[in-house]
ZAPAZA-407117 format. One record per residue (C-alpha): residue in one letter; x, y, z. Coordinates in steps of 0.5 Angstrom, whole numbers, padded with zeros to 4 digits, always signed. Each point is the difference from the previous one (the first is absolute). Last residue first. Layout:
BEGIN
AXYZ...
END
This chain:
BEGIN
X+0283+0092+0299X+0004+0002-0006X+0002-0005-0005X+0007+0001-0001X+0003+0002-0008X+0005-0002-0002X-0001+0003-0007X+0000-0006-0005X+0000-0005+0005X-0005+0003+0005X-0004+0003-0005X-0001-0007-0005X-0002-0005+0007X-0005+0005+0001X-0003+0000-0006X+0001-0007+0000X-0003-0001+0006X-0006+0004-0003X-0001-0004-0007X-0002-0007+0005X-0003+0005+0006X-0005+0001-0005X-0002-0006-0003X-0001-0003+0007X-0004+0005+0003X-0004-0001-0006X-0002+0003-0006X-0006+0001-0003X-0001-0002-0007X+0001+0003-0007X+0001+0007+0001X+0006-0002+0004X+0002+0006+0006X+0006+0002+0004X+0001+0007+0003X+0007+0001+0003X+0000+0006+0005X+0008+0002+0001X+0003+0004+0007X+0007+0002-0001X+0004+0000+0007X+0006+0004-0001X+0008-0002+0002X+0006+0004+0001X+0000+0000+0006X-0004-0004+0004X-0008+0001+0002X-0002-0001+0005X-0001+0009+0000X-0002+0002-0007X+0001-0001-0007X-0007-0003-0001X-0004+0000-0008X-0007-0003-0001X-0005+0000-0005X+0003-0004-0007X-0003-0003-0004X+0000-0006-0004X-0006-0002-0005X-0003-0007-0003X+0005-0005+0003X-0005-0007-0004X+0006+0000-0006X+0006+0001+0004X+0003+0002+0007X+0007+0001-0002X-0001+0005-0006X-0004+0004+0004X+0004-0001+0007X+0006+0002-0004X-0004+0007-0003X-0001+0002+0007X+0007-0001+0002X+0002+0003-0005X-0004+0005+0002X+0002+0001+0007X+0007+0002-0002X+0005-0004+0004X+0006+0006+0002X-0004-0001+0008X+0001-0007+0001X-0006-0004+0000X-0005-0003+0006X-0006-0002-0004X-0008+0000+0002X-0005-0003-0002X-0006+0000-0002X-0005-0006-0003X-0007+0002-0003X-0004-0006-0003X-0005+0002-0006X-0007-0004-0001X-0003-0002-0006X-0005+0002-0005X+0005+0006-0002X-0005+0005-0004X+0001+0000-0007X+0007+0001-0004X+0000+0006-0006X+0006-0001-0004X+0004+0007-0002X+0004-0001-0006X+0008-0001+0002X+0004+0008-0001X+0005+0001-0005X+0004+0006+0002X+0000+0006-0004X-0004+0004+0004X+0004+0000+0007X+0007+0000-0004X-0001+0006-0004X-0004+0003+0006X+0008+0000+0003X-0002+0001+0008X+0002+0007+0004X-0002+0000+0009X+0001+0006+0005X-0001+0000+0007X+0001+0006+0004X+0002+0002+0007X-0001+0007+0000X+0002+0005-0005X+0008+0005+0000X+0001-0002-0006X+0007-0001+0002X-0003-0002+0007X-0003-0006-0004X+0005-0001-0004X+0004-0002+0006X-0005-0004+0004X+0000-0004-0007X-0007-0001-0004X-0004-0006+0003X+0000-0005-0005X-0002-0003-0007X+0003-0003-0006X-0002-0002-0006X+0000-0005-0007X+0006-0004+0003X+0001-0007-0004X-0003-0007+0003X-0006-0001-0001X-0002+0007+0001X+0004+0002+0005X-0001+0006+0005X+0007+0004+0004X-0001+0001+0006X+0001+0007+0006X-0001+0001+0006X+0007-0003+0004X+0005+0005-0004X-0005+0006+0000X+0000+0001-0009X+0004+0006-0002X+0004-0006-0003X-0003-0007+0000X+0002-0005+0005X-0005-0007-0001X-0005-0004+0003X-0003-0004-0005X-0008+0002-0001X-0003-0006-0006X-0004+0000-0005X-0003-0006-0003X-0005-0003+0003X-0004+0007+0001X+0001+0001-0008X-0008+0000-0003X+0001+0008-0001X-0005+0001+0006X+0004-0004+0005X+0006+0004-0001X-0004+0007+0000X-0003-0003+0006X+0008-0002+0003X+0002+0006-0002X-0004+0004+0006X+0002-0006+0005X+0007+0002-0002X-0002+0008+0001X-0003-0002+0007X+0006-0005+0002X+0005+0005-0001X-0004+0005+0006X-0006+0006-0002X-0002+0002+0007X-0008-0003+0002X-0003+0003+0005X-0006-0001+0005X-0003+0003+0005X-0006-0003-0001X-0004+0007-0003X+0007+0002-0002X-0001-0005-0005X+0008+0001-0004X+0003-0004-0007X+0005+0000-0003X+0003+0007+0005X+0008+0003-0003X+0003-0001-0006X-0001-0005-0006X+0004+0000-0007X-0002-0002-0006X+0004-0003-0007X-0003-0004-0007X+0004+0001-0005X-0001-0001-0008X+0008+0000-0003X+0002+0004-0006X+0008-0002-0003X+0002+0006-0003X+0000+0002-0007X+0007-0001-0004X+0005+0005+0000X+0001+0001+0007X+0008+0000+0001X+0000-0003+0007X-0004-0006-0003X-0007-0004+0000X-0002+0006+0005X-0006-0001+0005X-0007+0002+0001X-0005+0000+0005X-0007+0000-0003X-0007+0001+0005X-0004-0003+0005X+0000+0004+0007X-0002-0002+0007X-0002+0004+0006X-0002-0001+0007X+0002+0007+0004X-0003+0001+0008X+0005+0006+0002X-0004+0005-0004X+0003+0006+0005X+0002+0004-0006X+0007-0002+0000X-0003-0007+0001X-0003+0001-0008X+0006+0002-0003X+0005-0005+0002X-0005-0006-0001X+0000+0003-0007X+0007+0001-0001X+0001-0007+0003X-0005-0002-0006X+0004+0003-0005X+0007-0003+0004X-0004-0007-0002X-0001+0000-0007X+0005-0003-0002X+0005+0001-0006X-0001+0008-0002X+0001+0004-0006X+0005+0004+0001X+0001+0009+0002X-0006+0001+0004X+0003+0003+0006X+0005+0004-0004X-0005+0004-0003X-0004-0001-0007X+0005-0004-0003X+0003+0001-0008X+0004-0006-0002X-0005-0004+0006X+0004-0007+0002X-0001-0006+0000X+0004-0004+0005X+0005-0006-0001X+0001-0002+0007X+0007-0003+0003X+0000-0007+0001X+0001-0003+0006X-0007-0003+0002X-0005-0002+0005X-0006+0002-0003X-0006+0003+0005X-0001+0007-0005X+0001+0004+0007X+0005+0006-0003X+0002+0000-0007X-0005+0005-0003X+0001+0004+0007X+0008+0003-0001X-0001+0001-0008X-0006+0004+0002X-0008+0000-0003X-0004-0001-0005X-0006-0004-0002X-0004+0004+0005X-0005-0003+0006X-0007-0002-0002X-0003-0003+0007X-0005-0005+0002X-0002-0001+0006X-0001-0006+0004X-0006-0002+0005X+0000-0007-0002X-0005+0001-0006X+0005+0006-0003X+0005-0005+0001X-0004-0007-0004X-0004+0005-0005X+0008+0002-0003X+0001-0007-0001X-0006-0001-0003X+0001+0006-0005X+0008-0003-0001X-0003-0007-0002X-0005+0001-0005X+0006+0004-0003X+0005-0005+0000X-0005-0005-0003X-0002+0005-0006X-0006+0004+0001X-0005-0001-0006X-0002+0002-0007X-0004-0004-0004X+0004-0003-0006X+0000+0004-0006X+0002-0003-0008X-0002+0005-0005X-0005+0007-0001X-0001+0005+0006X-0006+0000+0001X-0005+0005-0002X-0004+0006+0002X-0002+0004-0007X+0001+0008-0001X-0006+0003+0000X+0000+0002+0008X+0007+0003-0002X-0004+0005-0005X+0002+0001-0007X+0002+0007+0002X+0004-0004+0006X+0003-0005-0005X+0002+0005-0006X+0003+0005+0005X+0004-0005+0003X+0003-0003-0007X+0002+0007-0001X+0005+0000+0006X+0001-0007-0002X+0004+0003-0007X+0003+0005+0004X+0000+0007+0002X-0006+0002+0002X+0000+0004+0007X+0002+0006-0003X-0007+0001-0002X-0001+0008-0001X+0005-0001-0006X-0005-0003-0003X+0002-0008-0002X+0000+0000-0009X-0001-0007-0001X+0002-0005-0005X-0005-0005+0001X+0003-0007-0004X-0006-0004-0002X+0000+0000-0007X+0004+0007-0001X-0004+0006+0005X+0002+0008+0001X-0002+0002+0006X-0004+0006+0004X-0001-0001+0007X-0007+0004+0003X+0000-0006+0005X-0007-0001-0003X+0003-0001-0007X+0006-0005+0003X-0005-0004+0002X-0005+0000-0007X+0007-0002-0003X+0000-0005+0005X-0007-0003-0002X+0001+0000-0008X+0007-0005+0002X-0004-0004+0003X+0000-0002+0008X+0001-0008+0001X+0003+0000+0006X+0005-0003+0004X+0003+0007+0002X+0007-0001-0002X-0002-0004-0006X-0005+0004-0002X+0004+0006+0001X+0006-0004-0004X-0006-0002-0005X-0002+0007+0000X+0006+0003-0002X+0004+0007+0004X+0004+0005-0002X+0002+0007+0003X+0002+0006-0002X+0001+0006+0005X-0002+0007-0001X+0003+0006-0004X+0002+0005+0006X-0003+0007+0001X+0002+0007+0002X+0008-0001-0002X+0005+0004+0004X-0001+0007+0005X-0006+0005-0001X-0004+0007+0000X-0007-0001-0003X-0004+0004-0004X-0003+0007+0000X-0001+0003+0007X-0007-0003+0004X-0005+0005+0004X-0003-0001+0004X-0007+0000+0004X+0001-0004+0006X-0005-0006-0002X+0000+0000-0007X+0007+0003-0002X+0003-0004+0006X-0004-0006-0003X+0003+0000-0007X+0006+0001+0002X+0000-0006+0004X-0002-0004-0006X+0006+0002-0003X+0005-0001+0004X-0003-0008+0000X+0000+0000-0007X+0007+0002-0001X+0001-0006+0006X-0004-0005-0004X+0005-0003-0004X+0005-0001+0006X-0005-0006+0003X+0002+0001+0006X+0005-0005+0004X-0002-0003+0008X+0006+0005+0003X-0003+0005-0004X-0008-0002+0003X+0004-0001+0007X+0003+0007+0000X-0007+0003-0002X-0004-0003+0004X+0005+0002+0007X+0005-0003+0004X+0005+0004+0003X+0004-0003+0005X+0007+0004-0004X+0004-0006-0001X-0005-0004-0003X-0004+0006-0004X+0007+0001-0003X+0003-0007-0002X-0008+0000-0003X+0000+0005-0004X+0007-0002-0003X-0002-0007-0001X-0007+0003-0004X+0005+0004-0005X-0005+0007+0000X-0005+0000-0006X-0003+0008+0001X-0005+0006+0000X+0002+0005+0003X-0005+0006+0002X+0002+0007+0000X-0006+0004+0004X-0001+0007-0001X-0004+0005+0005X+0001-0003+0007X-0003+0003+0007X-0004-0005+0001X+0007-0005+0000X+0002-0004-0004X+0008-0002+0003X+0006+0003-0003X+0004+0000+0007X-0004-0007+0003X+0004-0004-0006X-0003-0005-0003X-0001-0008+0001X+0002-0007-0002X+0000+0000-0008X+0007+0005+0000X+0002+0003+0007X-0003+0007-0002X+0003+0007+0000X+0007-0002+0001X+0005+0007+0000X+0004+0002-0006X-0003+0000-0007X-0007+0000+0003X+0001-0007+0002X-0004-0007-0001X+0004-0005+0004X+0002-0007-0001X+0003-0004+0006X+0006-0005-0001X+0004+0006+0002X-0003+0001+0007X-0005+0005+0003X-0001+0002+0007X-0007+0002+0001X-0004+0006+0005X-0006-0002+0001X-0006+0005-0002X-0005-0006-0003X+0001+0004-0006X+0008-0001+0000X+0004+0004+0002X+0007-0001-0002X+0008-0003+0001X+0005-0002-0004X+0005-0004+0003X+0003-0004-0005X-0003+0004-0006X-0005-0002-0003X-0001-0003-0008X-0003+0005-0005X-0005+0003-0003X+0001+0007-0003X-0008+0004+0000X+0003+0008-0002X-0005+0006+0000X+0002+0001+0008X-0002+0000+0007X-0006-0004+0001X-0003+0005+0003X-0004+0004-0005X-0001-0008-0004X-0003-0003+0005X+0001-0007-0001X-0005-0005-0002X+0003-0007+0000X-0003-0006-0004X-0001-0007+0002X-0003-0004-0007X-0005-0006+0002X-0004+0003-0005X-0006+0001+0003X+0002+0000+0008X+0006+0005-0001X-0004+0004-0005X-0004+0001+0006X+0005+0001+0005X+0003+0005-0005X-0007+0003+0000X-0001+0000+0008X+0008+0004+0001X-0003+0005-0005X-0008+0001+0003X+0002-0001+0006X+0001-0005+0007X-0005-0006-0002X+0003-0006+0005X+0001-0006-0005X-0002-0007+0002X-0003-0001-0007X-0007+0001+0001X+0002+0007+0004X+0003+0001-0007X-0006+0000-0004X-0004+0003+0006X+0004+0007+0000X+0000+0000-0008X-0007-0001+0000X-0001+0005+0005X+0005+0006-0003X+0006+0001+0002X+0002+0005+0006X+0003+0006-0004X+0007+0002-0002X-0002+0004-0007X+0004+0000-0006X+0003+0005-0004X+0006-0003-0003X+0001-0007-0002X+0007-0002-0002X+0001-0007-0003X+0007-0005+0003X+0003-0006-0004X+0004-0006+0001X+0002-0006-0003X+0005-0005+0002X+0001+0003+0006X+0006-0006+0005X+0002-0002-0007X+0000+0007-0004X+0006+0003+0005X+0000+0007+0000X-0007+0002-0002X+0000+0008-0001X-0007+0002-0001X-0002+0008-0001X-0006+0004+0002X-0004+0007-0002X+0002+0002-0007X-0001-0008-0001X-0007+0001+0002X-0001+0003-0006X-0005+0006+0000X-0005+0000-0004X-0005-0003+0005X-0003-0008-0001X-0006-0002-0001X-0003-0007+0004X-0001-0007-0002X+0001-0006+0004X-0001-0007-0004X-0006-0003+0001X-0001-0008+0003X-0006-0004-0002X+0003-0007+0001X-0004-0006-0003X-0003-0006+0003X+0002-0007-0001X-0001-0001+0008X+0007-0002+0002X+0003+0005-0005X-0004+0006+0002X+0001-0001+0007X+0008-0002-0002X-0001+0006-0004X-0003+0005+0006X+0005-0002+0004X+0006+0003-0004X-0005+0006+0000X-0001+0000+0008X+0006+0000+0001X+0005-0006+0004X-0003-0004-0004X+0007+0000-0005X+0004-0001+0006X-0002-0008-0001X+0007-0003+0001X+0000+0001+0007X-0007-0003+0002X-0005+0004+0000X-0005-0002+0006X-0006+0005-0002X-0005+0003+0005X-0006+0002-0004X-0005+0006+0003X-0006+0000-0001X-0004+0008-0001X-0006+0002+0002X+0005+0004+0005X+0001+0004-0006X-0002+0007+0005X-0005+0002-0005X-0003-0007+0000X+0001-0001+0007X-0005+0007+0001X-0006-0002-0003X-0004+0006-0003X-0003+0005+0004X+0003+0006-0002X+0005-0002-0007X+0008+0002+0002X+0001+0005-0006X+0002+0003+0006X+0006-0003+0003X-0001-0004+0006X+0003+0002+0007X+0002-0006+0004X-0001+0001+0007X+0006+0001+0006X+0007-0001+0002X+0003-0003-0006X-0004+0004-0006X+0006+0006-0001X+0004-0007+0000X-0003-0004-0005X-0002-0007+0003X+0004-0005-0002X+0003-0002+0007X-0006+0001+0003X-0003-0006-0005X-0006+0001-0002X-0006-0004+0003X-0006+0006-0001X+0002+0002+0008X+0007+0001-0004X-0002+0005-0004X-0004+0004+0004X-0008+0000+0001X-0005+0004+0001X-0004-0003+0004X-0009+0000+0001X-0007+0003+0003X+0004+0003+0006X-0004+0002+0005X+0002+0007+0005X+0000-0002+0009X+0008+0000-0001X+0000-0006-0006X-0007-0003+0000X+0001-0006-0005X-0005-0004-0006X+0004-0006-0002X+0006+0000-0005X+0003-0008+0001X+0006-0002+0001X+0001-0008-0003X+0009+0002+0001X+0000+0004-0006X-0007+0005-0002X-0008-0003+0000X-0005+0006-0001X-0006-0001+0003X+0000+0008+0001X+0002+0003-0005X+0009+0000+0000X+0002+0006-0005X+0006+0001-0004X+0001+0008-0001X-0001+0005-0004X+0002+0007+0003X-0004+0006-0001X+0000+0001+0008X+0006-0002+0004X+0004-0007+0003X+0007+0001+0000X+0000-0001+0008X-0004-0007+0000X-0005+0000+0006X-0006-0001-0004X-0007+0000+0002X-0005-0002-0005X-0007+0005-0001X-0003-0003-0007X-0003+0004-0005X-0006-0001-0002X-0004-0001-0006X+0006-0006-0001X+0006+0000-0005X+0005+0000+0005X+0000+0007+0003X+0004+0002+0006X-0001+0003+0006X+0006+0001+0004X+0000+0002+0007X+0008-0001+0002X+0002-0003+0006X+0007+0002+0004X-0002+0006+0004X-0006-0004+0002X-0008+0002+0003X-0002+0005-0005X+0003-0005-0006X+0004+0005-0005X-0003+0002-0006X+0001-0004-0007X-0006+0002-0005X-0001-0004-0007X+0005-0005+0000X-0001-0004-0006X-0002-0007+0001X+0003-0006-0005X-0003-0006+0003X+0002-0006+0004X-0005-0006+0001X+0004-0006-0001X+0008-0002+0003X+0001-0008+0002X+0004-0001-0006X+0001+0007-0004X+0007-0002-0002X-0001-0006-0002X+0007-0004+0002X+0003-0006-0006X+0005-0004+0002X+0006-0003-0002X+0000+0000-0007X+0005-0005-0004X+0001+0003-0006X+0002-0007-0004X-0008-0001-0005X-0003-0004+0007X+0002+0006+0004X-0003+0005-0005X-0006-0004-0001X-0001-0001+0007X+0000+0007+0002X-0004+0003-0007X-0006-0005+0003X+0002+0003+0007X-0001+0008-0003X-0006-0001-0005X+0001-0002-0006X-0007+0001-0004X+0003+0007-0004X+0007+0000+0001X+0002+0005-0006X+0007+0001+0001X+0004+0007+0001X-0005+0004+0004X-0002-0006+0004X+0006+0000+0003X+0000+0005+0005X-0007-0003+0002X+0003-0006+0002X+0005+0004+0003X+0006-0004+0000X+0005-0001+0007X+0008-0003-0003
END
């Protein structure tokens, strides 16, 4: 809603309150003002001028040489190229030294050899939106009316000394979609009165009922409909003040009759429609539902096909308007119109919204009907329009109004107690103060001790509950005046849980290693939900199904994150993004029973998918392709971060959907918590992706694992001793099992064991392999001797020879 500050002063005394201060007070009072625009910003030096003579430029066919009186002793010579400039006009003149929008400065100039001492301006050149300029002045200068005083400030005459407040209204505050409603709001905020005069005009002796009748088929669709008849009107341009007010409200002036209906729309918030009475087609107005397939041409010259749910205004036979949305072209007001049939009605908001949506027609009228009108203002708005048609169009109003339905409705009554309001707001407002607040809001009430029985005006349909009145008390009291307090009772300082801290740590770690976080759908198909979970079970899965899925691809809740991550890999590689490294932390769901009578078990899981190059250094011609050990290394880093590196084991395994020789289950203290491996070549072909490695972990088990506290040790003072051994082992013996056996046999002096080589080539007996280990011995209390190390090292060699039938490789 655009609100003219100058227009608002007609209803409320704004002395001492500038537009920006008013905007701040309204925002604090609950009506947000999104911005304040000064229409004369960057403009000065524009006066009213009188074109005394206008002759063709001697050296240019499309320029005119004008003598313009701007109040000085001698008229100014101005060159003007507007096609509509003529002698005898009053115009807006930018004088020498004037500044126009865009910091355009007016200077003395010569055009084709003739001096020009200023510029005759169009509205667009004065900063008016071209869409708002009246059509007759769209391609030329704006001609002022005769009452404009030569030499006076043209900006004031054109209302360009105004400020426009843009209100950001919530849907419940439709009462402020009009100037009167805003005036009541401003008066309440400033504690001032609203000045408003009821329309008055003289009626003719003939009655409107002799010219028209009104019939409404369904009162629910149209609770109230009224029609007035105004004869002998003259359609012509509106006076400048009316055009200015419409332009400031974002509405383009058309002619005096249409402009009057738009003016009342903005002033009262009541949409009106003016039919050409002589083109209406009958003396009967019939309001009914449209027939399916019925057609009519609306004011925008578009043929509209109507539905049976749409409400239409007819002349008894054919539709002449879509109720609350737009009128018909056949009965449009034109320059030849001499009699007006004026409609003022209250339509069911849902009916108007449906038609507006179906027809793709959204207008100022339909917006107000949809959000709700003040029904008690409909009759008064019709009288206001009739008054203006008498004053501005010379019309004669026939006696009476033809109507159907109740003209007025009773006000709703809502009660609120002062004690309850103070309890909700946390204030100590007195009863006398609440009385003053309701008077400022113009709410009538009865008081019984501290209980207010409030008669809510029909202009405020948003107030239906006690809490609504408490809100009114709070905002008039002032939100800034409400004391700031902390909650009573025992409280604890807010903090993250241990699981939340670890989850954030996990995300930071994976992003630091170069993986991107993915967020995928929790819904998938039953086929995908049971794949790649890494569990070895013969039980039939119990899925959590969606009763009304949005598509066949979103029918059940997922049991694993991996299929969705494979979809991410597929999506990227289909778009030539071959190097993909993504992870996701999310929930999976497992039904407790097949009947789904209980809520499912929800598990937090961590999954990842990597494909393509892991690292590349083109300058050094180095590339590192993702493989099993890259992914395992990433997971090793995660376990070290969580303090679990010494309790994790990787055990070779076969799992459905995984490569049979490049897959391992992950054990924490001997219990499976996840799986890691390469996608099976068959599945890789099915997904149509390149070689991909995947993993999934049970975060709940990881996070709940008890971790020993961290102890910091001083740097070693004594040297360590390293011994390397190469063991020839059977192919089926796991290198990790040998490593664990070496650790156990080495005792407390053996600090670390690592594998650094694997050989299975020539000169190796069939069925054998050579694995090389590096063993580090260290004692923090003393320097180890060769004898100390040899003694322990011999125990290690004896153990692996006995346990794993290992042989030392020469």
